[in-house]
C-alpha positions as a Markdown table, in Angstrom:
| # | Residue | x | y | z |
|---|---|---|---|---|
| 1 | Met | 41.1 | -1.9 | 46.0 |
| 2 | Thr | 41.0 | 1.4 | 43.9 |
| 3 | Ala | 39.8 | 4.9 | 45.4 |
| 4 | Asp | 36.7 | 4.5 | 43.2 |
| 5 | His | 35.8 | 1.4 | 45.3 |
| 6 | Val | 36.3 | 3.2 | 48.5 |
| 7 | Phe | 34.4 | 6.3 | 47.3 |
| 8 | Thr | 31.5 | 4.2 | 46.1 |
| 9 | Ala | 31.5 | 2.5 | 49.4 |
| 10 | Leu | 31.5 | 5.5 | 51.4 |
| 11 | Ala | 28.8 | 7.3 | 49.0 |
| 12 | Ser | 26.0 | 5.6 | 51.5 |
| 13 | Pro | 25.1 | 7.0 | 54.9 |
| 14 | Ala | 24.6 | 3.5 | 56.3 |
| 15 | Arg | 27.8 | 2.1 | 55.3 |
| 16 | Arg | 29.5 | 5.4 | 57.3 |
| 17 | Glu | 27.4 | 5.1 | 59.7 |
| 18 | Leu | 28.7 | 1.0 | 60.3 |
| 19 | Leu | 32.3 | 2.4 | 59.7 |
| 20 | Arg | 31.7 | 4.9 | 62.6 |
| 21 | Leu | 30.3 | 2.0 | 64.7 |
| 22 | Leu | 33.4 | 0.0 | 64.2 |
| 23 | Arg | 35.6 | 2.7 | 64.7 |
| 24 | Glu | 34.2 | 3.7 | 67.9 |
| 25 | Glu | 32.9 | 0.6 | 69.4 |
| 26 | Gly | 35.5 | -2.2 | 67.9 |
| 27 | Ala | 34.7 | -5.3 | 66.0 |
| 28 | Gln | 31.2 | -6.7 | 66.6 |
| 29 | Pro | 29.2 | -9.5 | 65.0 |
| 30 | Ala | 27.0 | -8.6 | 62.0 |
| 31 | Gly | 23.8 | -9.3 | 64.1 |
| 32 | Arg | 24.8 | -6.8 | 66.6 |
| 33 | Leu | 25.7 | -4.0 | 64.2 |
| 34 | Ala | 22.2 | -5.0 | 62.5 |
| 35 | Glu | 20.3 | -4.4 | 65.4 |
| 36 | Arg | 21.5 | -0.6 | 65.4 |
| 37 | Phe | 19.6 | -0.2 | 61.6 |
| 38 | Asp | 16.1 | 0.2 | 60.6 |
| 39 | Met | 16.7 | -2.1 | 57.6 |
| 40 | Ser | 16.5 | -6.1 | 57.5 |
| 41 | Arg | 19.5 | -8.1 | 58.4 |
| 42 | Pro | 20.2 | -9.0 | 54.7 |
| 43 | Ser | 20.4 | -5.0 | 53.8 |
| 44 | Val | 22.8 | -4.5 | 56.5 |
| 45 | Ser | 24.7 | -7.5 | 55.3 |
| 46 | Glu | 24.7 | -6.3 | 51.5 |
| 47 | His | 26.3 | -2.9 | 53.4 |
| 48 | Leu | 28.9 | -4.9 | 54.8 |
| 49 | Lys | 29.8 | -6.6 | 51.7 |
| 50 | Val | 30.3 | -3.4 | 50.0 |
| 51 | Leu | 32.6 | -2.4 | 52.5 |
| 52 | Lys | 34.3 | -5.8 | 52.6 |
| 53 | Asp | 35.0 | -5.6 | 49.2 |
| 54 | Ala | 36.5 | -2.1 | 49.1 |
| 55 | Gly | 38.5 | -3.2 | 51.9 |
| 56 | Leu | 37.3 | -0.9 | 54.5 |
| 57 | Val | 36.4 | -3.9 | 57.2 |
| 58 | Ala | 37.6 | -7.4 | 57.5 |
| 59 | Glu | 35.6 | -10.5 | 58.3 |
| 60 | Thr | 36.0 | -13.3 | 60.5 |
| 61 | Arg | 34.0 | -16.2 | 61.5 |
| 62 | His | 33.5 | -17.2 | 65.1 |
| 63 | Gly | 31.4 | -20.5 | 64.8 |
| 64 | Arg | 27.9 | -19.5 | 62.8 |
| 65 | Glu | 28.6 | -15.7 | 63.6 |
| 66 | Arg | 30.6 | -13.0 | 61.3 |
| 67 | His | 32.2 | -10.4 | 63.1 |
| 68 | Tyr | 33.6 | -7.3 | 61.3 |
| 69 | Arg | 36.3 | -4.9 | 62.1 |
| 70 | Leu | 37.5 | -1.6 | 60.3 |
| 71 | Glu | 40.0 | -1.6 | 58.2 |
| 72 | Ala | 41.2 | 2.2 | 57.6 |
| 73 | Ala | 44.3 | 1.8 | 55.3 |
| 74 | Pro | 42.1 | 2.6 | 52.1 |
| 75 | Leu | 41.1 | 5.7 | 53.7 |
| 76 | Leu | 44.9 | 6.9 | 53.7 |
| 77 | Glu | 44.8 | 6.8 | 49.6 |
| 78 | Ile | 41.7 | 8.7 | 50.0 |
| 79 | Arg | 43.4 | 11.2 | 52.6 |
| 80 | Asp | 46.3 | 11.7 | 50.2 |
| 81 | Trp | 43.9 | 12.6 | 47.5 |
| 82 | Leu | 42.0 | 15.0 | 49.3 |
| 83 | Thr | 44.8 | 16.9 | 50.6 |
| 84 | Pro | 45.7 | 19.0 | 47.9 |
| 85 | Tyr | 41.7 | 20.3 | 47.9 |
| 86 | Glu | 41.9 | 21.2 | 51.5 |
| 87 | Arg | 45.2 | 23.3 | 51.0 |
| 88 | Phe | 43.2 | 25.0 | 48.4 |
| 89 | Trp | 40.2 | 25.7 | 50.7 |
| 90 | Arg | 42.1 | 26.9 | 53.3 |
| 91 | Glu | 43.7 | 29.5 | 51.1 |
| 92 | Lys | 40.4 | 30.2 | 49.5 |
| 93 | Leu | 38.8 | 30.9 | 53.0 |
| 94 | Ala | 41.9 | 33.1 | 54.1 |
| 95 | Asp | 41.6 | 35.4 | 50.9 |
| 96 | Leu | 38.0 | 35.4 | 52.0 |
| 97 | Asp | 39.1 | 36.6 | 55.6 |
| 98 | Ser | 41.4 | 39.3 | 54.4 |
| 99 | Leu | 38.6 | 40.6 | 52.3 |
| 100 | Leu | 36.1 | 40.9 | 54.9 |
| 101 | Asp | 38.9 | 42.2 | 56.9 |
| 102 | Ser | 39.5 | 44.7 | 54.5 |
| 103 | Leu | 35.8 | 45.7 | 54.0 |
| 104 | Asp | 35.5 | 46.5 | 57.6 |
| 105 | Asp | 37.9 | 49.6 | 57.3 |
C-alpha cells in the first residue's frame, strides 16, 4: 500500500476510532465494532473495507462472522515520513522558548 492510501484511511475520525478500538481491545467481529458507532452496520463495514484496502486491518472469517485485527506496519512508513517534521517543530518550539526566556529579562 502507498502512504496516500494510509493517509486517506486515517482522514476519517470513524476509521481512526476503529483503529483505536482494535489497538486497545484486540481483534473483534465486525458486528461488535459496529455496535460502538452511531451509524449503520453497512457504513461501518465500508470504513473497515477502506482500512483493509490500506493494509491497516486484516480480516479473517469465523463461520458467518468477519473478524478484524490491527495491522500497524503501514503506520511505520507514515512515522518515517513525519519524523523530520517532528524535529522541525521541536526546533521551532525550542527557539520560541528561548525567545520568550529572553523577553522575561
